[in-house]
C-alpha positions as CSV (number, residue, x, y, z in Angstrom):
1,M,122.9,129.2,117.5
2,R,121.1,128.2,114.3
3,K,121.6,124.8,112.8
4,R,123.0,124.7,109.3
5,L,120.3,122.9,107.3
6,G,121.0,121.7,103.7
7,L,118.1,121.5,101.4
8,I,118.9,119.0,98.6
9,Y,116.4,119.2,95.7
10,G,116.0,118.9,91.9
11,G,117.7,115.7,90.8
12,K,118.3,113.6,87.7
13,S,114.7,112.3,87.8
14,A,111.4,112.5,86.0
15,E,110.1,114.0,89.2
16,H,112.6,117.0,89.1
17,E,109.8,119.6,88.9
18,V,107.9,118.0,91.8
19,S,111.0,118.2,93.9
20,L,111.3,122.0,93.2
21,S,107.7,122.5,94.3
22,T,108.4,120.6,97.5
23,A,111.6,122.7,98.2
24,R,109.7,125.9,97.7
25,A,107.0,124.8,100.1
26,V,109.6,123.8,102.7
27,T,111.3,127.2,102.5
28,Q,107.9,128.9,103.1
29,A,107.4,126.8,106.3
30,V,110.9,126.4,107.9
31,D,111.8,128.7,110.8
32,F,114.7,130.8,109.6
33,E,115.4,131.9,113.2
34,K,116.2,128.2,114.0
35,Y,118.0,127.2,110.8
36,E,120.5,128.6,108.3
37,V,119.1,127.2,105.1
38,I,121.7,126.2,102.5
39,P,120.3,125.3,99.1
40,V,121.9,122.5,97.1
41,Y,120.3,122.2,93.6
42,I,120.9,119.1,91.6
43,T,120.4,119.7,87.9
44,Y,118.6,117.4,85.4
45,T,122.1,116.2,84.3
46,G,123.2,115.5,87.8
47,E,125.4,118.6,88.6
48,W,125.3,119.8,92.2
49,R,125.1,123.5,92.6
50,K,125.4,124.9,96.1
51,G,124.2,128.5,96.7
52,E,124.3,131.1,99.3
53,A,122.1,130.7,102.4
54,F,118.5,131.7,101.8
55,V,117.5,134.7,103.9
56,G,113.8,134.0,103.7
57,P,111.1,132.0,101.9
58,V,111.4,131.3,98.2
59,T,108.5,132.5,96.1
60,T,109.3,131.2,92.6
61,L,110.8,127.9,91.3
62,E,113.3,129.9,89.3
63,E,115.0,131.1,92.5
64,L,115.7,127.4,93.3
65,R,117.4,126.5,90.0
66,L,120.7,128.3,90.9
67,E,121.7,128.1,87.2
68,G,123.6,131.4,87.5
69,N,124.9,130.7,91.0
70,G,127.3,128.3,92.6
71,K,130.1,126.4,90.9
72,P,129.4,123.8,88.3
73,D,129.5,120.3,89.7
74,S,129.8,121.7,93.2
75,I,129.3,118.3,94.8
76,H,133.0,118.8,95.5
77,D,132.2,121.9,97.5
78,F,129.5,119.9,99.2
79,L,131.9,117.2,100.1
80,N,134.6,119.7,101.2
81,D,132.6,122.5,102.7
82,T,135.1,125.0,104.2
83,S,132.4,127.4,105.3
84,G,131.2,125.1,108.0
85,A,129.8,121.6,108.0
86,L,126.1,121.1,107.6
87,D,124.4,120.0,110.8
88,V,121.7,118.1,108.9
89,V,120.4,117.7,105.4
90,F,116.9,117.4,104.1
91,P,116.8,115.5,100.8
92,L,113.7,116.8,99.1
93,L,114.3,114.5,96.2
94,H,111.5,112.4,94.5
95,G,112.0,109.4,92.3
96,T,115.2,107.9,91.0
97,N,118.7,109.2,92.1
98,G,117.2,110.6,95.3
99,E,114.3,108.7,96.8
100,D,115.8,105.3,95.9
101,G,118.6,105.1,98.4
102,T,121.4,106.4,96.2
103,V,121.8,109.8,97.8
104,Q,121.1,108.3,101.2
105,G,124.1,106.1,100.7
106,L,126.2,109.1,100.0
107,F,125.1,110.7,103.2
108,E,125.9,107.5,105.1
109,V,129.4,107.4,103.7
110,M,129.9,111.1,104.6
111,N,128.4,110.4,108.1
112,I,126.0,113.4,107.7
113,P,122.6,113.4,109.5
114,Y,119.8,113.4,107.0
115,V,116.0,113.5,107.2
116,G,114.0,110.5,106.1
117,N,114.5,106.9,105.4
118,G,117.8,105.0,105.1
119,V,119.4,103.2,102.2
120,L,117.4,99.9,102.6
121,A,114.0,101.4,103.2
122,S,114.5,104.0,100.4
123,S,115.5,101.4,97.8
124,A,113.0,98.8,98.8
125,G,110.2,101.4,99.0
126,M,111.1,102.8,95.6
127,D,110.9,99.5,93.8
128,K,107.2,98.6,93.9
129,V,107.9,94.9,93.1
130,V,110.4,94.4,95.9
131,M,108.1,96.4,98.3
132,K,105.1,94.2,97.5
133,Q,107.2,91.0,97.9
134,L,108.3,92.2,101.4
135,F,104.7,93.1,102.2
136,A,103.6,89.6,101.3
137,Q,106.2,88.2,103.8
138,V,104.3,89.8,106.7
139,G,100.8,88.9,105.4
140,L,99.7,92.3,104.1
141,Q,96.8,92.0,101.7
142,Q,97.3,93.5,98.3
143,V,95.8,93.5,94.8
144,P,97.0,90.9,92.4
145,Y,99.9,91.9,90.1
146,V,102.3,90.8,87.4
147,H,105.8,92.2,86.9
148,F,108.5,91.9,84.2
149,I,111.6,93.7,82.8
150,R,112.2,95.3,79.4
151,T,114.1,92.3,77.9
152,E,111.3,89.9,78.9
153,W,108.8,92.2,77.2
154,A,110.9,92.4,74.1
155,H,111.2,88.6,73.8
156,E,108.0,87.3,75.4
157,Q,105.3,90.0,74.8
158,Q,102.6,87.6,73.7
159,Q,103.1,85.3,76.6
160,L,103.2,88.1,79.1
161,V,100.0,89.6,77.7
162,E,98.3,86.2,78.0
163,K,99.6,85.8,81.5
164,M,98.1,89.2,82.5
165,E,94.8,88.4,80.9
166,Q,94.7,85.0,82.8
167,E,95.8,86.3,86.2
168,L,94.3,89.8,86.3
169,T,91.0,91.4,85.2
170,W,90.3,94.6,83.5
171,P,91.0,97.4,84.1
172,M,94.7,97.1,84.8
173,F,97.1,99.8,85.9
174,V,100.5,99.8,84.3
175,K,103.4,101.4,86.3
176,P,107.1,101.9,86.1
177,A,108.4,100.0,89.2
178,N,110.8,102.7,90.3
179,L,108.9,106.0,90.0
180,G,106.3,107.9,92.0
181,S,104.0,110.9,91.5
182,S,102.0,108.8,89.0
183,V,104.7,109.5,86.3
184,G,104.3,107.0,83.4
185,I,101.2,105.3,84.9
186,S,98.3,104.4,82.6
187,Q,95.0,102.6,82.9
188,A,94.5,99.8,80.4
189,T,91.0,98.5,79.5
190,D,91.9,96.1,76.7
191,R,94.8,94.4,75.0
192,A,95.7,97.3,72.7
193,S,95.7,99.9,75.5
194,L,97.7,97.5,77.7
195,I,100.5,97.2,75.1
196,E,100.5,101.0,74.7
197,A,100.6,101.5,78.4
198,V,103.6,99.2,78.8
199,D,105.5,100.9,76.0
200,L,104.9,104.2,77.8
201,A,106.0,102.9,81.2
202,L,109.2,101.4,79.7
203,K,110.3,104.9,78.8
204,F,110.8,105.6,82.5
205,D,112.0,102.3,83.9
206,R,113.3,98.8,82.9
207,K,111.0,97.1,85.3
208,I,107.2,97.2,85.0
209,I,104.4,96.2,87.4
210,V,100.9,95.7,86.2
211,E,98.2,95.7,88.9
212,Q,94.6,94.6,88.8
213,G,92.2,97.5,89.1
214,V,89.9,97.5,92.1
215,T,86.7,99.4,92.8
216,A,87.7,101.0,96.1
217,R,88.3,104.3,97.9
218,E,91.8,105.6,98.0
219,I,92.8,106.4,101.6
220,E,96.2,107.4,102.9
221,M,97.8,107.7,106.3
222,G,101.0,109.3,107.4
223,V,103.6,107.6,109.6
224,M,106.4,109.4,111.4
225,G,109.1,108.3,113.8
226,N,112.1,106.0,114.2
227,D,111.8,103.0,116.4
228,E,108.5,104.1,117.9
229,P,106.5,105.6,115.0
230,A,103.0,107.1,115.2
231,C,100.2,107.4,112.6
232,S,98.3,110.4,111.5
233,V,94.6,110.5,110.8
234,A,93.5,109.0,107.5
235,G,92.7,111.0,104.5
236,E,90.7,110.2,101.4
237,I,91.5,111.1,97.8
238,K,88.6,111.8,95.5
239,P,90.0,112.6,92.0
240,V,87.7,113.8,89.3
241,T,89.7,111.8,86.7
242,A,89.7,108.1,86.3
243,F,92.6,107.8,88.7
244,Y,94.9,110.0,90.7
245,D,97.3,110.9,88.0
246,Y,100.2,113.4,87.7
247,E,97.9,116.2,86.5
248,A,95.5,115.7,89.4
249,K,98.2,115.6,91.9
250,Y,100.2,118.7,90.9
251,K,98.4,120.8,88.3
252,D,94.7,120.9,88.0
253,G,93.9,121.3,91.7
254,N,90.4,119.7,91.3
255,T,91.1,116.6,93.4
256,A,89.2,116.6,96.7
257,L,91.0,115.6,99.8
258,V,88.8,114.6,102.6
259,I,90.6,114.7,106.0
260,P,89.9,113.0,108.2
261,A,88.5,110.3,106.0
262,E,85.0,108.9,106.8
263,V,85.9,105.4,107.8
264,T,84.8,103.1,110.7
265,E,87.0,102.8,113.7
266,E,87.6,99.2,112.8
267,V,88.9,100.2,109.3
268,A,91.1,103.0,110.8
269,E,92.6,100.6,113.3
270,K,93.3,98.0,110.6
271,M,95.0,100.7,108.4
272,K,97.2,101.7,111.4
273,D,98.2,98.1,112.0
274,M,99.0,97.6,108.3
275,A,100.9,100.9,108.1
276,M,103.0,100.0,111.1
277,R,103.8,96.5,109.8
278,A,104.8,97.9,106.4
279,Y,106.9,100.5,108.2
280,K,108.8,97.9,110.2
281,V,109.2,95.3,107.4
282,L,110.9,98.0,105.2
283,D,112.9,99.2,108.3
284,C,111.7,102.7,107.7
285,S,112.7,105.8,109.7
286,G,111.6,109.5,109.7
287,L,108.5,109.4,107.6
288,V,106.3,107.6,105.0
289,R,102.9,107.9,103.6
290,S,101.0,104.6,103.4
291,D,98.4,104.3,100.6
292,F,95.4,101.9,100.9
293,F,92.4,100.8,99.0
294,V,89.2,100.4,101.0
295,T,86.3,98.5,99.3
296,A,82.6,98.9,99.8
297,A,82.8,95.9,102.1
298,D,85.5,97.6,104.2
299,E,88.2,95.3,103.0
300,V,91.6,97.0,103.4
301,L,94.3,96.5,100.8
302,I,97.7,98.2,101.0
303,N,98.7,99.7,97.7
304,E,102.2,101.1,98.5
305,V,104.2,103.4,100.7
306,N,106.0,106.5,99.7
307,T,109.3,107.1,101.6
308,M,109.6,110.7,100.5
309,P,106.1,112.0,100.1
310,G,105.6,115.5,98.6
311,F,105.4,118.7,100.6
312,T,103.7,120.8,98.0
313,P,100.7,122.9,99.2
314,T,98.3,120.2,97.8
315,S,100.2,117.2,99.1
316,M,98.5,114.8,101.4
317,F,101.3,114.1,104.0
318,P,101.6,117.5,105.6
319,L,97.8,117.9,105.4
320,L,97.3,114.7,107.3
321,W,99.6,115.8,110.1
322,Q,98.1,119.2,110.2
323,K,94.7,117.6,110.9
324,T,96.4,115.4,113.5
325,G,97.6,118.5,115.3
326,V,101.1,119.0,113.9
327,T,101.6,122.2,112.0
328,Y,103.8,122.4,108.9
329,P,106.7,124.2,110.7
330,E,106.4,121.7,113.6
331,L,106.4,118.8,111.1
332,I,109.7,120.0,109.7
333,D,111.2,120.5,113.2
334,Q,110.2,117.0,114.2
335,L,111.6,115.4,111.1
336,I,114.9,117.1,111.6
337,E,115.0,116.0,115.3
338,L,114.3,112.4,114.2
339,A,117.2,112.6,111.7
340,L,119.6,113.8,114.5
341,E,118.3,111.2,116.9
342,R,118.8,108.4,114.4
343,H,122.3,109.7,113.5
344,A,123.3,109.9,117.2
345,E,122.2,106.3,117.7
346,K,124.3,105.2,114.7
347,Q,127.4,106.8,116.3
348,T,127.1,104.2,119.1
349,I,127.8,101.3,116.7
350,Q,131.2,99.8,117.1
351,Y,133.3,99.1,114.0
352,T,136.3,97.4,115.6
353,M,136.8,94.2,117.5
354,D,138.6,95.9,120.4
């Protein structure tokens, strides 16, 4: 009997379109003989629209929008599904209101198995400042950074700029603390471009992180599992632009991905060790992609982890596992099994004193 698999995608997020691309890619890889795939589209305004089961792979993003299908605000239908409960859900949501622990909390309250990280790991992994503070607790080496919130920038801009110039060196990278996919990220090379970059980032988040630039290779590694995770091979990103921005990730297709990355065995082992320590300190489960900087002297710095990496055709995470020996359909199967495994373990927790 096929498992009823709910694909949750879209979302009230600046990464809405990225989520649609991920959902389309998953429908093109999932085994429809194993799963009855139920689409649940979340609009830009936060409405949930549940559609009829897909009968096969989706070819266009428009098929996913469900604008003319389903009932408006069908989160109520999702919560009270009379057509049969979903066996497991796959939240293909990137950014805020999806990757940040909010929807994971909903699934926890509903006691529904779901793919990926739980509430704590999702929220801590989404907030780059909290994530880096936790990394520091277990001694993971990182680039220097400064962080602040919108009201501090409004009242103390001059002092903050001076603080960044004293503690960091040019170039600097300015990022919204709670977004991924390089949305709202800019490179600053002087005071004027720094102020402009902060103003841009503040359009997407109330908290900003400014990191010191480093001359290094960008190398990533996938991690998958629950209590006993495993690492994929490493892969290197070689963007043609100044840095791996949104256009390079999802639109221009010119970025070179070298898998496996050409690194020494010592560097590869250090990355695996750091990836595992990051995974455990955030209490991750299911999957993450760990991102590193590797300098010419083979110094390894952890940049961040992504608790819901993309599954688009050009995304690094599935490519890393393919080169490790796990095909795209197998990857989806394994993630679903990990979700069911973790859910089953949670059912053993006692909630009474009897």
